[in-house]
C-alpha atoms as one frame of an Amber mdcrd trajectory, in Angstrom:
protein
 125.322  -9.981 126.697 127.207  -7.393 124.618 125.723  -3.895 124.387 126.844
  -0.873 122.382 126.282   2.653 123.706 126.270   5.914 121.794 125.714   8.417
 124.637 124.301  11.918 124.414 127.669  13.358 125.578 130.788  12.532 127.601
 129.939  13.702 131.125 130.276  11.108 133.916 126.511  10.558 134.425 125.910
  10.069 130.697 128.971   7.965 129.852 130.716   6.576 132.952 127.525   5.736
 134.874 126.273   3.274 132.198 129.707   1.627 132.230 129.544   1.315 136.015
 126.106  -0.262 135.703 127.402  -2.679 133.091 130.137  -3.829 135.461 127.563
  -4.232 138.230 125.261  -6.229 135.946 128.039  -8.406 134.513 127.389  -7.160
 130.981 129.910  -6.043 128.370 129.318  -2.420 127.337 131.276  -0.734 124.568
 131.119   2.966 123.668 133.003   4.949 121.002 136.437   6.384 121.796 136.301
   9.891 123.245 137.837  11.454 120.142 134.707  10.526 118.180 132.290  12.117
 120.676 131.398  15.755 121.250 133.254  18.169 123.498 130.694  20.480 125.143
 129.239  22.345 122.143 131.696  20.991 119.535 129.892  18.286 117.519 130.981
  14.662 117.372 132.660  13.035 114.379 129.469  11.776 112.774 131.179   9.825
 110.011 133.439   8.197 112.569 130.424   7.198 114.685 128.766   5.585 111.682
 131.906   3.597 110.894 132.258   2.569 114.538 128.687   1.257 114.554 129.179
  -0.892 111.467 132.434  -2.309 112.850 130.991  -3.356 116.203 127.341  -4.169
 115.408 128.059  -7.774 114.308 129.250  -8.695 117.824 126.482  -6.855 119.699
 123.189  -8.030 121.139 121.774  -4.539 121.688 122.448  -0.900 120.856 121.491
   2.038 123.066 121.704   5.213 121.006 121.185   8.919 121.533 119.444  10.318
 118.459 121.067  13.701 119.039 124.594  12.274 119.137 124.036  10.062 116.100
 122.499  12.714 113.871 123.575  16.150 115.149 126.735  15.528 117.133 125.524
  15.519 120.730 122.888  16.810 123.117 124.215  20.375 123.227 125.309  20.604
 119.566 121.763  19.539 118.641 120.548  22.831 120.123 123.134  24.896 118.258
 124.200  23.468 114.886 122.573  24.605 111.636 122.598  21.192 109.905 119.519
  20.708 107.746 116.700  18.293 108.468 117.701  16.323 105.380 121.237  15.869
 106.726 119.932  14.725 110.093 117.473  12.273 108.528 120.163  10.793 106.286
 122.307  10.090 109.377 119.324   8.504 111.127 119.105   5.979 108.288 122.180
   4.210 109.639 119.847   2.550 112.164 117.730   1.098 109.361 120.863  -0.040
 107.513 122.278  -1.770 110.599 118.957  -3.415 111.443 118.684  -4.713 107.875
 122.191  -6.141 108.025 121.849  -7.442 111.586 118.130  -8.152 112.159 118.732
  -9.725 115.598 120.252  -6.515 116.973 117.950  -4.857 119.509 118.009  -1.064
 119.089 116.834   1.115 121.991 116.900   4.814 121.104 116.280   8.025 122.983
 115.885  11.651 121.989 115.457  14.876 123.927 112.673  17.331 123.141 114.586
  20.598 122.832 114.445  22.487 126.079 113.723  26.170 126.540 116.673  26.975
 128.788 115.780  28.446 132.183 119.122  30.296 132.268 120.602  32.725 129.745
 123.409  30.325 128.832 125.295  31.196 125.606 127.422  27.994 125.691 124.787
  25.293 125.972 122.173  27.218 123.980 122.455  29.317 120.846 125.119  32.029
 121.267 122.440  34.715 121.169 120.505  33.090 124.018 122.672  34.884 126.547
 121.111  38.160 125.409 117.683  37.105 124.172 116.843  34.253 126.542 114.092
  36.064 128.501 112.337  37.198 125.332 112.566  33.737 123.742 111.106  32.190
 126.872 108.168  34.586 126.523 107.665  33.444 122.926 107.778  29.827 124.075
 105.247  30.259 126.856 102.778  32.342 124.882 102.954  30.154 121.783 101.765
  27.277 123.922  99.207  29.327 125.826  97.786  30.712 122.586  97.400  27.200
 121.162  95.455  26.302 124.313  93.113  29.263 123.841  95.193  31.955 125.541
  95.746  35.597 124.599  97.140  35.761 121.050  97.972  39.433 121.493 100.507
  38.460 124.161 102.050  36.043 121.665 102.365  38.738 119.013 103.961  41.101
 121.530 106.439  38.411 122.530 107.370  37.618 118.937 107.786  41.279 118.036
 110.240  41.722 120.903 112.781  39.352 119.245 114.749  40.182 116.060 113.215
  38.306 113.146 116.402  36.456 112.185 117.013  35.210 115.709 113.429  34.062
 116.151 113.427  32.271 112.797 116.702  30.484 113.560 115.667  29.458 117.086
 112.273  28.121 116.041 113.756  26.439 112.974 116.248  24.489 115.065 113.456
  23.289 117.331 111.300  22.243 114.386 114.162  20.309 112.761 114.738  18.292
 115.926 111.009  17.764 116.348 110.727  16.282 112.862 113.713  14.079 113.599
 111.793  12.615 116.540 108.783  11.963 114.307 111.108  10.087 111.947 112.296
   8.013 114.907 108.661   7.173 115.704 108.316   5.860 112.156 111.369   3.642
 112.728 109.680   2.346 115.876 106.503   1.607 113.929 108.497  -0.251 111.265
 110.249  -2.406 113.850 113.718  -0.942 113.329 113.639   0.264 116.940 112.679
  -1.985 119.815 112.078   0.946 122.160 111.994   4.721 121.881 112.124   7.125
 124.819 111.547  10.814 124.068 112.243  12.940 127.097 111.728  16.523 128.207
 114.833  18.337 129.428 114.278  21.134 131.982 110.635  21.489 131.037 107.654
  23.320 132.530 103.863  23.347 132.336 103.692  25.868 129.472 106.085  26.236
 126.559 107.219  24.891 123.237 108.473  21.680 124.822 104.970  21.018 126.148
 103.544  21.666 122.686 106.089  19.314 121.080 105.259  16.664 123.682 101.574
  16.768 122.762 102.361  16.368 119.063 104.635  13.408 119.678 102.082  11.810
 121.990  99.498  12.143 119.222 101.820  10.337 116.813 102.270   7.487 119.289
  98.506   7.386 119.810  97.931   7.121 116.078 100.410   4.290 115.695  99.338
   2.390 118.813 102.975   2.403 119.929 102.776   3.089 123.647 103.813  -0.439
 124.611 107.257   0.312 123.166 107.613   4.038 123.810 107.737   6.527 126.659
 107.558  10.335 126.845 108.485  11.823 130.211 110.777  14.430 131.831 114.440
  13.433 131.782 117.583  13.599 129.661 121.017  12.796 131.016 119.987   9.603
 132.831 118.142   7.971 129.928 121.049   5.842 128.665 121.290   4.291 132.131
 117.532   3.652 132.183 117.568   2.052 128.738 120.556  -0.046 129.747 118.540
  -1.406 132.674 115.598  -1.958 130.339 117.812  -3.779 127.841 119.141  -6.297
 130.342 115.666  -6.924 131.803 114.163  -7.606 128.359 110.493  -8.348 129.071
 110.872  -8.868 132.824 109.187  -6.370 135.162 110.667  -5.486 138.548 108.222
  -4.727 141.407 109.221  -1.701 143.509 107.803  -0.229 146.722 108.095   3.575
 147.013 108.419   5.445 150.325 108.174   9.246 150.772 108.795  11.520 153.792
 105.322  13.074 153.547 101.872  12.000 152.426 101.898  15.216 150.390 105.069
  14.341 148.472 103.454  12.509 145.520 101.570  15.725 144.699 104.643  17.947
 145.136 106.016  19.876 142.167 109.618  20.024 141.009 111.512  22.892 139.416
 112.383  21.334 136.054 109.498  18.984 135.317 105.899  19.339 134.175 104.020
  16.898 136.428 103.497  15.960 140.091 106.324  14.044 141.709 104.323  10.831
 142.052 103.739  10.789 138.296 107.416  11.535 137.692 108.447   8.598 139.885
 106.027   6.356 138.026 107.411   7.478 134.668 110.983   6.615 135.652 109.942
   3.273 137.086 108.263   2.411 133.790 111.246   3.704 131.825 113.533   1.288
 133.650 111.180  -1.675 133.380 109.651  -1.497 136.863 106.168  -1.362 138.298
 105.139   0.171 141.615 103.613  -2.137 144.224 102.061  -1.311 147.589 103.754
  -3.978 149.692 107.446  -4.283 150.502 106.968  -8.045 150.761 106.232  -8.394
 147.049 108.852  -5.786 145.999 112.304  -6.589 144.654 113.514  -3.445 146.416
 112.192  -0.349 148.176 112.865   3.045 146.641 113.110   5.754 149.286 112.391
   9.113 147.635 113.463  12.085 149.729 111.016  14.652 148.430 109.632  18.071
 149.333 106.261  18.507 150.954 105.069  21.137 148.465 107.738  21.954 145.865
 111.487  21.720 145.405 113.556  24.515 146.892 116.605  26.169 145.385 118.473
  27.143 148.557 118.828  25.004 151.674 117.076  25.034 154.055 113.664  25.890
 152.625 111.060  25.752 155.393 108.259  27.189 153.257 107.916  24.488 150.588
 110.386  21.662 151.328 110.866  21.028 155.031 107.411  21.949 156.279 105.620
  20.476 159.333 103.883  18.089 156.933 107.232  16.434 156.154 108.558  13.987
 158.748 112.183  13.811 157.637 113.594  12.294 160.871 111.034   9.482 160.665
 111.873   8.964 156.977 115.602   8.778 157.746 114.999   6.421 160.661 112.810
   4.163 158.524 115.529   3.937 155.854 118.269   3.318 158.423 116.298   0.580
 160.170 115.439  -1.065 156.864 119.132  -1.168 155.916 120.051  -2.559 159.342
 117.534  -5.358 158.757 119.281  -6.070 155.442 116.248  -4.982 153.438 117.089
  -4.090 149.851 116.786  -0.301 149.488 117.760   2.490 147.105 117.667   6.239
 147.811 116.786   9.047 145.412 117.160  12.493 147.000 115.076  15.055 145.089
 114.171  17.533 147.833 116.478  20.077 146.173 117.993  19.983 142.674 121.734
  19.695 142.118 122.838  17.857 145.211 122.008  16.072 148.431 119.897  17.609
 151.181 122.286  18.398 154.020 119.718  17.799 156.756 118.917  14.329 155.438
 122.565  13.318 155.268 123.081  14.576 158.821 120.164  12.424 159.968 121.715
   9.456 158.154 125.153  10.013 159.697 125.031   6.713 161.622 123.001   4.798
 159.036 124.627   1.852 157.212 124.792   3.726 153.900 127.238   1.148 152.548
 124.307  -1.271 152.188 122.357   0.906 149.735 121.505  -0.748 146.441 121.703
   2.591 144.645 121.807   6.309 145.352 121.442   9.532 143.383 120.891  13.209
 144.158 122.276  15.000 141.119 120.783  17.686 138.884 117.019  17.439 138.237
 114.554  15.189 140.032 114.264  13.075 136.893 118.032  12.658 136.600 118.291
  11.442 140.191 115.255   9.138 140.035 116.267   7.417 136.807 119.864   6.951
 137.960 118.928   5.462 141.338 116.363   3.070 139.856 118.620   1.934 137.001
 121.492   1.346 139.424 119.303  -0.762 141.687 118.152  -2.943 138.798 121.663
  -3.547 137.477 123.028  -4.379 140.922 120.206  -6.857 141.495 120.787  -8.495
 138.130 124.546  -8.848 138.491 125.106  -9.156 142.246 128.729  -8.001 141.899
 129.570  -6.551 145.313 132.709  -4.644 144.347 130.981  -3.063 141.340 128.009
  -2.146 143.532 130.275  -0.467 146.074 132.091   1.495 143.376 128.866   2.695
 141.736 127.402   3.653 145.122 130.530   5.386 146.395 130.927   7.292 143.118
 127.455   8.776 143.425 127.862   9.596 147.117 131.138  11.325 146.287 129.679
  13.348 143.436 126.096  14.016 144.529 126.634  14.417 148.271 130.164  15.713
 148.733 130.706  17.634 145.505 127.283  18.824 144.413 125.933  19.191 147.948
 128.958  20.850 149.551 132.191  21.431 147.642 130.858  23.016 144.461 129.445
  26.048 146.299 132.571  26.286 148.433 134.792  26.494 145.358 132.476  28.980
 143.667 132.700  31.273 146.684 136.481  30.775 146.927 136.766  31.923 143.303
 134.652  34.981 144.189 131.554  33.768 142.360 132.630  33.583 138.697 130.283
  33.033 135.745 128.363  29.795 136.132 128.537  29.307 132.341 132.263  29.614
 131.595 135.179  29.721 134.052 137.559  30.880 131.352 141.086  31.380 132.720
 139.921  30.265 136.191 139.422  26.625 135.153 142.876  25.417 136.288 142.557
  27.171 139.632 139.035  25.798 140.054 140.255  22.247 139.457 143.001  22.748
 142.035 140.456  24.038 144.568 138.146  21.102 143.838 140.892  18.522 144.311
 142.103  20.131 147.544 138.641  19.702 149.039 137.446  16.515 147.381 140.324
  14.160 148.122 140.257  14.445 151.930 136.448  14.483 151.991 136.188  11.362
 149.822 138.782   9.502 151.872 136.955  10.461 155.062 133.674   9.203 153.580
 135.300   5.910 152.635 136.861   5.435 156.049 133.665   6.354 157.906 131.101
   4.377 155.933 132.908   1.683 153.921 136.410   0.703 155.058 135.444  -1.305
 158.143 132.702  -3.174 156.288 134.841  -4.072 153.277 138.348  -4.983 154.499
 138.842  -6.819 151.201 138.386  -3.591 149.211 140.403  -0.406 148.917 139.718
   3.014 147.456 142.045   4.354 144.789 141.633   8.113 144.364 142.738   9.253
 140.906 142.264  13.000 141.226 139.597  15.491 140.185 138.927  17.651 137.167
 136.043  19.438 135.455 134.311  17.898 132.455 133.591  21.340 131.007 134.896
  24.838 131.853 132.270  25.238 134.559 131.812  23.966 138.097 128.577  22.156
 137.369 130.139  18.848 136.341 133.086  17.450 138.272 134.885  14.272 137.291
 136.194  11.916 139.973 137.712   8.811 138.309 138.021   6.821 141.505 138.237
   3.041 141.609 137.315   0.469 144.224 139.748  -2.415 143.983 140.371  -5.746
 145.663 143.055  -5.644 148.335
């Protein structure tokens, strides 16, 4: 199978992870050269992407495409650029043109309902968001509340607190992207798209994203399109999920889910709009899986390290995460024993966002982690869930042991060592610089990251992998930052045959 990928951007989880999964699944995956894709908030070469698609489509069986990259230059540029709706829609037509020319090509598309940023970030959001973020979040929340019967006076107060030009521009950008997603639904209805996943990035119960979700759901209702579409919280992991879905075709994978607490399915997360159990179900469906109650009938067991009540920001959080209702030692022991019995297991750690839970990894110190089918603990709960599930599916389909080890070790290195430990160490060593833009500190930050990451990664390899895989060796190729911020490290390691 040959698959084309137009990712939402060039970070490792959005670009390198799908390539790792392709190697694990034994599938050929081709993506555009980096010079055609976006660089943080600088848009992609849209004409170059169109040409690339027409060149490679004749040899492809499927195309996984980010609507934002194809039409507006990337996930972050889509929040910032002033391109008109007409320009965006004209670029979307390339999918119809390619499908007409190559009717056997399966096209799986995804788009992101524009988030209302939780942080006042002037790089990923509109430049004015750094100053007006709190006020725009008030407009977002009260627009939605008013439409649900809430206080319209609060909405008027919120709107009046933002300069008219800024409010008009911000809302106009959202509306353009929203109409683009409706156009994608029409392509789904016409059969141009095989699947369409519209996801919510950093969402919450109330806000403009919630309002946009309801409108899009109504459009899918009207078209009777739910068998080929999904709307759920996620963003950066969706290419990996659609890749898994593409290789499964119509097959469904049964999965058993295990939590550390009976309360966990009802727990809330910090960047999603629904209980954790519903979020897990959404990502299982997105990847082509279905939850089953028995491990005997499951293709694999997904262990979800979850809070008892809600995700915490700082570790440890005894009030909402690690409460007496959460039996983490028993959860860790159950996972360890399952791996020792050679049961097929994956681990998604969503107790805290942006990295592994330190207590869990301490409890798993002697566990045979090298046997995991997949692992993820990065960024939001949705990002981690989708990545872990998609990895498990691709490993099962391909059964390539070296590729599995590389995909697993890459995530342990990034999500556990870097996100869970090193990132905060470097931030403190740099005396807590801006989380949005390191500026002149980027080179020093990369040096600090490498000084910590290389010995830690080698120690992880030697402790958990080397003895079990004498036929494999780790090649460490350095560290750097994808963007001028600590949030996304890049670790281009390779696991090679001896």
